[in-house]
C-alpha positions as CSV (number, residue, x, y, z in Angstrom):
1,M,67.7,-33.6,-85.5
2,A,67.8,-29.9,-85.0
3,R,69.1,-28.6,-81.7
4,E,66.6,-26.3,-79.9
5,F,67.9,-23.0,-78.5
6,Q,66.3,-20.7,-76.0
7,R,67.0,-17.0,-75.6
8,G,70.6,-16.6,-74.2
9,H,71.8,-20.0,-75.3
10,K,75.1,-20.3,-77.2
11,A,77.0,-23.0,-79.0
12,R,80.0,-23.4,-81.3
13,I,79.1,-23.8,-84.9
14,S,81.5,-26.7,-85.1
15,D,79.4,-28.5,-82.6
16,L,76.3,-28.1,-84.8
17,T,77.9,-28.9,-88.1
18,A,81.2,-29.4,-89.8
19,G,80.2,-27.2,-92.7
20,T,80.9,-23.5,-93.2
21,D,78.4,-22.8,-96.0
22,L,75.2,-22.2,-94.1
23,Y,71.6,-21.3,-94.8
24,V,69.9,-19.0,-92.2
25,G,66.1,-18.8,-92.4
26,V,63.8,-16.5,-90.5
27,Q,60.1,-17.0,-90.1
28,I,58.2,-14.0,-88.6
29,S,54.6,-12.9,-89.2
30,G,51.8,-10.9,-87.7
31,P,48.3,-9.7,-88.7
32,G,48.7,-6.6,-90.9
33,L,52.5,-6.3,-90.2
34,T,55.3,-6.0,-92.7
35,F,58.9,-6.9,-91.7
36,D,62.4,-5.9,-92.8
37,I,64.9,-8.7,-92.0
38,S,68.6,-7.7,-92.2
39,C,72.1,-8.8,-91.3
40,F,74.6,-6.5,-89.7
41,G,78.3,-7.3,-90.2
42,L,80.0,-5.8,-87.1
43,D,83.7,-5.3,-86.2
44,A,85.4,-6.4,-82.9
45,D,83.8,-3.4,-81.1
46,E,80.3,-4.4,-82.3
47,R,80.1,-1.4,-84.6
48,L,79.1,-1.1,-88.3
49,S,82.5,0.3,-89.3
50,D,82.0,-0.9,-92.9
51,D,78.6,-0.2,-94.3
52,R,79.1,-2.7,-97.2
53,Y,78.4,-5.4,-94.6
54,F,74.9,-4.1,-93.8
55,V,72.9,-6.7,-95.9
56,F,69.3,-5.7,-96.4
57,F,66.6,-5.2,-99.1
58,N,68.6,-2.4,-100.7
59,Q,72.1,-4.1,-100.5
60,P,71.5,-7.8,-100.9
61,K,75.1,-9.0,-100.5
62,S,78.5,-8.2,-99.1
63,P,81.4,-7.4,-101.4
64,E,82.9,-10.9,-101.5
65,E,79.4,-12.4,-101.3
66,S,80.1,-14.2,-98.0
67,I,76.7,-12.9,-96.9
68,Q,73.8,-13.0,-99.3
69,L,70.1,-12.1,-99.0
70,L,68.1,-14.9,-100.7
71,G,64.5,-13.8,-100.2
72,A,61.5,-15.8,-99.1
73,Q,61.7,-19.5,-99.7
74,A,61.1,-22.9,-98.1
75,G,58.4,-21.5,-95.8
76,D,60.8,-18.8,-94.4
77,T,59.9,-15.1,-94.5
78,E,63.5,-14.2,-95.4
79,S,66.7,-16.3,-95.8
80,F,70.4,-15.7,-96.0
81,R,73.4,-17.6,-97.3
82,V,76.5,-17.3,-95.0
83,T,79.9,-18.7,-96.0
84,L,81.9,-18.4,-92.8
85,D,85.3,-19.2,-94.2
86,R,84.9,-16.3,-96.7
87,I,84.0,-13.6,-94.1
88,P,86.9,-11.1,-93.8
89,S,88.9,-10.9,-90.6
90,H,87.6,-7.5,-89.6
91,I,84.0,-8.8,-89.4
92,R,83.7,-10.5,-86.0
93,K,79.9,-10.7,-85.6
94,L,76.8,-11.2,-87.8
95,S,73.6,-9.9,-86.2
96,F,70.3,-11.1,-87.8
97,T,67.5,-8.6,-87.0
98,A,63.8,-8.1,-87.8
99,T,62.1,-4.7,-87.8
100,I,58.5,-3.7,-88.4
101,D,58.0,-1.5,-91.4
102,G,55.1,0.9,-90.4
103,A,52.8,0.7,-87.4
104,G,52.7,-2.2,-85.0
105,Q,54.8,-3.8,-82.2
106,M,56.5,-7.1,-81.6
107,S,53.9,-8.3,-79.1
108,Q,51.6,-8.8,-82.1
109,I,53.8,-11.4,-83.9
110,A,52.8,-15.0,-84.1
111,P,55.2,-17.8,-83.1
112,G,58.3,-17.7,-85.3
113,Y,61.9,-18.9,-85.5
114,L,65.4,-18.5,-86.7
115,R,67.0,-21.7,-88.0
116,I,70.4,-22.8,-89.4
117,V,70.5,-25.3,-92.2
118,A,73.7,-27.1,-93.3
119,G,73.8,-29.5,-96.3
120,G,70.0,-29.5,-96.6
121,E,69.6,-30.5,-92.9
122,E,68.4,-28.2,-90.2
123,V,70.9,-28.3,-87.3
124,A,69.7,-25.5,-85.0
125,R,66.5,-23.6,-84.3
126,Y,65.6,-20.7,-82.0
127,S,61.8,-20.2,-81.5
128,F,60.2,-17.0,-80.3
129,S,56.7,-15.5,-80.0
130,G,55.0,-12.2,-79.3
131,A,54.6,-13.1,-75.6
132,E,58.3,-12.4,-75.1
133,F,58.0,-8.7,-76.3
134,S,55.8,-5.7,-75.6
135,T,56.1,-2.3,-77.4
136,E,59.3,-3.1,-79.3
137,R,59.4,-2.5,-83.1
138,A,62.8,-4.1,-83.7
139,V,64.4,-7.3,-82.4
140,M,67.9,-8.8,-82.6
141,L,67.1,-12.5,-83.2
142,G,70.5,-14.3,-83.3
143,D,74.2,-13.7,-83.7
144,F,77.1,-15.5,-85.4
145,Y,80.2,-14.2,-83.4
146,F,83.8,-15.2,-83.6
147,K,85.5,-16.4,-80.3
148,D,88.1,-19.1,-80.8
149,G,86.0,-20.0,-83.9
150,W,82.5,-19.1,-85.0
151,R,79.7,-19.5,-82.5
152,F,75.9,-19.0,-82.5
153,A,73.9,-17.2,-79.8
154,A,70.1,-16.9,-79.6
155,V,69.5,-13.3,-78.6
156,G,65.9,-12.2,-78.7
157,Q,66.7,-8.6,-77.6
158,G,64.1,-5.9,-78.6
159,F,64.2,-2.2,-79.3
160,D,61.4,0.3,-79.2
161,G,62.6,2.0,-82.4
162,G,62.5,0.6,-85.9
163,L,65.3,-0.1,-88.4
164,E,66.8,3.3,-88.1
165,A,67.1,3.0,-84.3
166,L,68.7,-0.4,-84.7
167,L,71.1,1.0,-87.3
168,R,72.1,3.8,-84.9
169,N,72.6,1.3,-82.1
170,F,75.3,-0.4,-84.3
171,G,76.9,3.0,-85.1
172,G,75.3,3.7,-88.5
173,E,73.1,6.5,-89.8
174,V,70.2,6.4,-92.3
175,L,69.8,9.1,-94.9
176,E,66.9,9.0,-97.3
177,E,67.3,10.4,-100.8
178,E,64.7,12.9,-101.9
179,A,64.1,11.4,-105.3
180,P,63.4,7.7,-105.1
181,A,64.2,5.4,-108.0
182,A,61.3,4.1,-110.1
183,P,59.8,1.1,-108.3
184,Q,60.4,-2.3,-109.9
185,Q,57.5,-4.8,-110.1
186,P,58.3,-8.2,-108.5
187,Q,58.1,-11.1,-110.9
188,S,55.7,-13.9,-109.9
189,G,57.5,-17.1,-109.0
190,A,61.0,-15.7,-109.5
191,A,63.8,-17.5,-107.6
192,A,66.6,-15.9,-105.7
193,P,69.5,-15.0,-108.0
194,G,71.8,-17.9,-108.6
195,F,69.7,-20.3,-106.5
196,A,67.0,-22.8,-107.3
197,P,63.7,-22.6,-105.3
198,P,63.0,-25.5,-102.9
199,A,61.0,-28.3,-104.5
200,Q,57.6,-29.3,-103.2
201,T,58.0,-33.1,-103.1
202,T,61.6,-34.0,-104.0
203,P,64.7,-33.0,-102.2
204,P,65.9,-29.6,-103.3
205,P,69.0,-29.4,-105.6
206,A,72.3,-28.1,-104.4
207,F,72.5,-24.3,-104.4
208,G,74.0,-23.2,-107.7
209,A,71.9,-25.4,-109.9
210,P,70.7,-23.8,-113.1
211,A,67.6,-21.6,-112.5
212,P,65.0,-20.3,-115.0
213,A,66.6,-16.9,-114.8
214,P,70.3,-16.3,-115.7
215,A,72.5,-17.1,-112.8
216,P,76.1,-16.3,-111.7
217,A,78.8,-18.9,-111.3
218,P,77.9,-22.1,-109.4
219,A,78.2,-22.1,-105.7
220,P,80.5,-24.4,-103.8
221,Q,79.3,-28.0,-103.5
222,G,77.8,-29.3,-100.3
223,F,75.6,-26.2,-99.7
224,A,72.0,-27.2,-99.9
225,P,68.8,-25.3,-98.8
226,P,66.5,-26.6,-96.1
227,P,64.1,-29.5,-96.7
228,G,61.6,-28.6,-99.4
229,H,58.4,-26.7,-98.7
230,T,56.0,-25.1,-101.0
231,P,57.3,-21.6,-101.5
232,P,54.8,-18.8,-100.7
233,P,53.0,-17.2,-103.6
234,A,54.6,-14.1,-105.0
235,P,52.9,-10.9,-103.8
236,A,50.6,-9.0,-106.2
237,P,52.4,-6.3,-108.2
238,G,52.4,-3.0,-106.4
239,P,54.6,-0.1,-105.5
240,N,57.9,-1.1,-103.8
241,V,58.0,0.7,-100.5
242,H,61.7,0.0,-100.2
243,A,62.7,1.4,-103.6
244,A,64.3,4.5,-102.1
245,P,68.1,4.0,-101.8
246,T,69.6,4.3,-98.4
247,V,73.0,5.7,-97.6
248,V,74.6,4.2,-94.5
249,A,77.6,5.8,-92.8
250,P,79.3,5.2,-89.4
251,L,78.0,7.4,-86.7
252,T,81.4,8.1,-85.2
253,P,84.1,7.8,-87.8
254,P,87.8,8.6,-87.1
255,G,88.2,12.3,-86.5
256,A,84.6,12.8,-85.4
257,G,83.8,16.0,-83.6
258,T,86.5,18.0,-85.4
259,V,85.7,21.2,-87.2
260,P,85.0,20.4,-90.9
261,P,87.5,21.8,-93.4
262,P,86.6,25.1,-95.1
263,A,84.9,25.0,-98.5
264,P,87.3,25.1,-101.5
265,A,87.9,28.5,-103.0
266,P,85.8,29.3,-106.1
267,A,87.3,28.6,-109.5
268,P,88.8,31.6,-111.4
269,Y,86.2,33.8,-113.1
270,G,85.2,32.4,-116.4
271,Q,86.1,28.8,-115.7
272,P,83.6,26.1,-114.6
273,P,83.8,25.3,-111.0
274,Q,85.3,22.0,-109.9
275,Q,82.9,19.3,-108.9
276,P,82.4,19.3,-105.1
277,S,81.9,16.3,-102.8
278,Y,78.2,16.8,-102.6
279,G,76.4,14.9,-99.8
280,G,79.7,13.2,-98.8
281,R,80.0,11.3,-102.1
282,P,82.8,12.5,-104.4
283,G,81.7,13.0,-108.0
284,A,78.0,13.4,-107.3
285,P,76.3,15.8,-109.8
286,M,76.0,19.4,-108.7
287,P,72.6,21.1,-108.4
288,P,71.9,23.8,-111.0
289,G,73.9,27.0,-110.2
290,Y,75.9,25.4,-107.4
291,G,79.0,27.4,-106.7
292,Q,78.7,29.5,-110.0
293,Q,79.2,33.2,-110.3
294,P,76.5,35.3,-112.0
295,A,77.3,36.3,-115.6
296,P,78.8,39.8,-116.1
297,Y,76.8,42.6,-117.4
298,G,78.6,44.4,-120.3
299,D,82.0,45.6,-119.2
300,Q,80.9,45.9,-115.6
301,P,82.3,43.4,-113.1
302,A,80.0,40.8,-111.8
303,P,77.8,42.1,-108.9
304,P,78.4,40.6,-105.5
305,M,76.7,37.3,-104.7
306,P,73.8,37.6,-102.3
307,P,74.1,35.9,-98.9
308,G,73.7,32.1,-99.2
309,Y,74.0,32.1,-103.0
310,G,75.4,28.8,-104.2
311,Q,74.5,26.9,-101.1
312,V,72.3,23.8,-101.0
313,P,68.8,25.0,-100.0
314,G,67.3,23.7,-96.7
315,P,68.9,23.1,-93.3
316,Q,72.6,22.3,-93.4
317,P,73.8,19.0,-91.8
318,A,75.8,19.0,-88.6
319,A,79.5,18.2,-88.6
320,Y,80.2,14.6,-89.6
321,G,79.9,12.4,-86.5
322,V,78.1,15.0,-84.4
323,P,74.5,14.0,-83.4
324,Q,71.8,15.9,-85.3
325,G,70.5,18.8,-83.2
326,A,73.5,19.0,-80.9
327,P,75.1,22.4,-80.6
328,Q,78.4,22.8,-82.4
329,G,81.7,23.2,-80.6
330,G,80.9,20.5,-78.0
331,A,78.3,22.6,-76.1
332,G,75.0,21.3,-74.9
333,V,73.9,18.5,-72.7
334,T,73.6,15.9,-75.5
335,A,77.2,16.5,-76.7
336,A,78.6,16.6,-73.2
337,L,77.0,13.2,-72.3
338,Q,77.5,11.4,-75.6
339,A,80.6,9.6,-74.4
340,F,78.8,8.2,-71.4
341,K,75.7,6.7,-73.0
342,E,74.7,3.1,-72.3
343,T,76.4,0.4,-74.3
344,P,73.6,-1.8,-75.6
345,T,74.3,-5.3,-76.9
346,G,72.4,-8.5,-77.2
347,Q,74.5,-10.3,-74.6
348,R,73.4,-11.4,-71.1
349,W,76.4,-9.6,-69.5
350,T,77.5,-6.2,-70.9
351,Q,80.4,-4.1,-69.4
352,Q,79.4,-0.5,-69.5
353,N,82.8,0.7,-68.5
354,K,85.7,-0.6,-66.3
355,K,83.7,-0.2,-63.1
356,L,80.1,-0.8,-64.1
357,I,78.4,-3.9,-65.6
358,R,74.9,-4.7,-66.7
359,V,73.1,-8.0,-66.7
360,D,70.0,-8.7,-68.7
361,L,67.8,-11.0,-66.7
362,G,65.5,-11.6,-69.7
363,I,68.2,-13.4,-71.6
364,G,68.6,-17.0,-70.6
365,G,66.0,-16.8,-67.9
366,Q,68.5,-17.7,-65.2
367,P,68.6,-15.6,-61.9
368,V,71.7,-13.9,-60.9
369,L,73.4,-13.9,-57.4
370,A,75.1,-10.6,-56.6
371,K,76.7,-9.1,-53.5
372,Q,74.3,-7.3,-51.3
373,G,74.2,-3.6,-52.0
374,S,75.9,-3.8,-55.3
375,M,72.9,-2.7,-57.4
376,V,73.2,0.9,-58.5
377,L,70.4,1.0,-61.1
378,Y,67.8,-1.4,-62.6
379,Q,65.1,-1.2,-65.3
380,G,62.1,-3.4,-65.8
381,K,60.3,-5.7,-63.4
382,V,63.1,-7.0,-61.2
383,D,62.8,-8.7,-57.8
384,F,65.6,-8.7,-55.2
385,S,65.5,-11.3,-52.4
386,Y,67.9,-12.4,-49.7
387,K,70.0,-15.4,-50.6
388,G,70.9,-17.3,-47.4
389,A,73.6,-19.9,-47.1
390,G,71.9,-21.9,-44.4
391,L,73.3,-22.8,-41.0
392,A,76.0,-25.1,-42.3
393,G,77.1,-22.5,-44.9
394,R,77.3,-19.7,-42.4
395,I,79.4,-21.8,-40.1
396,V,81.8,-22.7,-42.9
397,G,81.9,-19.1,-44.1
398,N,82.7,-17.7,-40.7
399,A,85.3,-20.3,-40.1
400,T,87.1,-19.9,-43.4
401,G,86.5,-16.2,-44.1
402,Q,84.8,-17.1,-47.4
403,E,81.2,-16.1,-46.5
404,M,79.4,-14.3,-49.2
405,Q,76.5,-12.0,-48.4
406,L,74.3,-12.5,-51.5
407,M,71.0,-11.3,-53.0
408,R,69.0,-13.1,-55.7
409,C,68.0,-11.0,-58.7
410,T,65.0,-12.4,-60.8
411,G,62.5,-11.0,-63.2
412,Q,62.5,-9.3,-66.6
413,G,64.8,-6.3,-66.9
414,Q,68.4,-5.1,-66.6
415,V,70.4,-4.7,-63.4
416,F,73.5,-2.4,-63.2
417,L,76.1,-3.6,-60.7
418,A,79.2,-1.9,-59.2
419,E,81.0,-1.6,-55.8
420,N,83.3,1.1,-54.6
421,S,84.7,1.9,-58.1
422,T,86.6,-1.4,-58.3
423,H,87.4,-2.7,-61.7
424,L,85.1,-5.4,-62.9
425,H,85.9,-8.4,-65.1
426,P,83.2,-10.8,-66.4
427,V,84.6,-14.3,-66.8
428,E,82.6,-16.8,-68.9
429,L,82.9,-20.5,-67.8
430,Q,82.0,-23.3,-70.2
431,G,82.3,-26.3,-68.0
432,D,85.6,-25.4,-66.6
433,A,86.5,-24.1,-63.1
434,I,88.2,-21.1,-61.5
435,C,89.2,-20.3,-57.9
436,V,88.4,-16.8,-56.7
437,S,88.5,-15.4,-53.2
438,A,85.0,-14.5,-51.9
439,E,86.2,-10.9,-51.3
440,N,86.7,-10.6,-55.1
441,V,83.3,-11.9,-56.3
442,L,80.7,-9.3,-57.3
443,A,78.1,-11.4,-59.0
444,F,77.6,-14.7,-60.9
445,D,74.9,-16.8,-62.7
446,E,73.0,-19.0,-60.3
447,S,73.7,-21.9,-62.7
448,L,77.3,-22.1,-61.4
449,Q,78.2,-24.4,-58.6
450,Y,80.5,-23.0,-55.9
451,E,82.2,-24.4,-52.8
452,V,84.9,-23.5,-50.3
453,R,88.3,-25.0,-51.2
454,R,91.0,-25.6,-48.7
455,I,94.8,-25.0,-49.3
456,E,97.0,-26.9,-47.0
457,G,99.8,-25.2,-45.2
458,H,101.4,-26.3,-41.9
459,G,103.1,-23.0,-41.2
460,I,100.0,-20.9,-41.4
461,P,98.0,-20.2,-38.2
462,G,94.9,-22.4,-38.4
463,G,96.6,-24.9,-40.7
464,A,95.2,-23.8,-44.1
465,L,94.1,-21.0,-46.4
466,F,90.7,-21.0,-48.1
467,T,89.2,-19.8,-51.4
468,M,86.0,-20.3,-53.4
469,Q,85.9,-22.6,-56.4
470,F,83.3,-21.9,-59.2
471,Q,82.5,-24.5,-61.8
472,G,79.9,-25.0,-64.6
473,T,78.4,-23.0,-67.4
474,G,77.8,-19.3,-66.8
475,T,79.5,-16.0,-66.0
476,I,81.2,-14.8,-62.9
477,V,82.1,-11.1,-62.4
478,V,85.5,-10.7,-60.6
479,K,86.4,-7.4,-59.1
480,T,89.9,-6.0,-58.6
481,H,91.5,-2.9,-57.1
482,G,93.2,-1.4,-60.2
483,T,94.1,-3.2,-63.4
484,P,95.2,-6.8,-62.7
485,V,97.9,-8.8,-64.4
486,V,97.4,-12.4,-65.7
487,L,100.5,-14.6,-65.6
488,P,101.1,-18.2,-66.7
489,V,101.8,-20.7,-64.0
490,T,105.5,-21.9,-63.9
491,P,107.4,-23.9,-61.2
492,T,108.8,-20.6,-60.0
493,T,105.6,-18.6,-59.7
494,F,104.9,-17.1,-56.2
495,A,102.2,-14.7,-55.2
496,D,101.3,-12.8,-52.0
497,C,98.1,-14.4,-50.8
498,N,96.7,-10.9,-50.0
499,A,97.2,-9.8,-53.6
500,V,96.3,-12.8,-55.7
501,V,92.7,-12.6,-57.0
502,A,92.0,-15.8,-58.9
503,W,93.7,-18.8,-60.5
504,S,92.8,-21.8,-62.7
505,A,91.3,-24.6,-60.6
506,A,93.7,-27.1,-62.2
507,S,96.7,-25.4,-60.7
508,Q,98.5,-27.0,-57.7
509,V,98.8,-24.5,-54.9
510,I,101.2,-25.0,-52.0
511,V,102.5,-22.6,-49.3
512,S,105.9,-21.1,-49.7
513,S,108.7,-22.4,-47.4
514,Q,109.3,-18.9,-46.2
515,V,106.1,-19.0,-44.1
516,R,106.9,-19.0,-40.4
517,M,104.3,-17.0,-38.6
518,R,101.6,-14.4,-39.1
519,R,102.5,-11.2,-40.8
520,N,103.8,-8.4,-38.5
521,A,103.9,-10.8,-35.6
522,Y,107.5,-9.9,-34.6
523,P,109.8,-6.9,-35.0
524,G,111.7,-6.7,-38.3
525,D,109.1,-8.8,-40.2
526,T,109.4,-8.1,-44.0
527,G,105.6,-8.1,-44.4
528,E,105.8,-10.9,-47.0
529,S,105.3,-13.8,-44.7
530,V,102.5,-15.7,-46.4
531,N,103.3,-16.5,-50.1
532,L,101.7,-19.1,-52.3
533,Q,103.5,-21.2,-54.9
534,F,101.7,-22.2,-58.0
535,R,102.4,-25.2,-60.2
536,G,100.6,-26.7,-63.1
537,A,100.6,-27.8,-66.7
538,P,100.9,-25.2,-69.5
539,G,97.6,-23.2,-69.9
540,N,97.1,-22.6,-66.1
541,F,97.2,-19.0,-64.9
542,I,97.0,-16.7,-61.9
543,V,95.4,-13.2,-61.6
544,V,97.1,-10.7,-59.3
545,Q,95.9,-7.1,-58.5
546,P,98.1,-4.1,-57.7
547,Y,96.6,-4.0,-54.2
548,E,96.8,-6.1,-51.0
549,V,93.6,-6.8,-49.1
């Protein structure tokens, strides 16, 4: 039985299926709407650094064919074949997207889904509808991302722009050629290359079975399409609106912003000029008269070339990697603020920089608890309410020093959080636990359980130290003064209780034998009276900041 996902839910692929040869189907429709469904292969920085891994209607497969666009079949508007164990190591995320080609918005779409099929059996499905969107024209539906193995996340993040805006979001740029290729008429009933169409009544054959049309080499065994459905009829022949080839290039390649090298010197008179790199592609044909000198008249030397002779007509493109319309040389508001623009992703928590983090309340539908006054900006319909701890919680908090003044953030929108320029570190918990001092907690998902934990110590005034323990599935944002260091726990690991930020809940914590009385309580005190000793099995850790509270 397929596992149902909601927006923001994540799971390991290995928990869904043992296979790595997967079928991904997308079903999306709307009255009078046409959709482009694509897959972006992104690097560790979530950038399209290699445009060969942008798989769409004009580039239907990656170089090693680990990602293939199959077309409409088995009731799906579009489908892909993804072979996870063949994806190269520099590709760390596959983002499956849908954009509207032409007028319209995502609020008009009918209920649809993204599903994963392994071995002919559907193992996961993320359902969505137009009620989740408004004026968006593009949406990121789901991601395959690598984190200690491949995982799947149901995203459902929308963009007001179309395919071009989505491409720019991932660091690419779309350039349309002026002369489109001749459109090709679709063949009625044609199957995806190398694959057999799903049967109507009998189970579909394994991918790679002989097809009516010539097919490439058979695919690996064990990969089967989803359960058979009647394939939709082929569209009536007509002009192909996607026939124009598209050139994709990274938006900010290495060396972006530098002054472009000068044009090569003209060839000696009487010799044909060398072929330039026209349009950024070496070897492209030159336009008539490009870079050529006028013919001589009799014995007279050639007349001087008029201004602009030999240049490509029309406006010249900006320097490679510089936004269109931005003034050259780094001047202008757009160029000056380019490095500080928002970092958009489809994740619930997104770190904008070391000291600012954004949470998307629309992903996952779970409220967020944050420290009062930590909101610096929000977008959308967001409500902020006081989160009380109750009488018992206030008594415990006052007695232990672990009281947290919290606010509850709910609604649909994005909230930006920060506090006093401290460094922020989102920590994702997946059923495990972590101990963090209340002073170092900025925000966390309401789904996490938290309680005050006591550390015994007979030499400490009051008889104990206290911390907060967080456990469950969700994210907690830990703040530090400066860049912290994470150390493994060994039998000889000691930390100042005023500098330690967090540690794994499985660690055993005891008070150092050097503790005698409160810090600075007597002349000649070293200032290091209260130390904690950590013990635990391999894998346990502590986090220490370069600052003492």
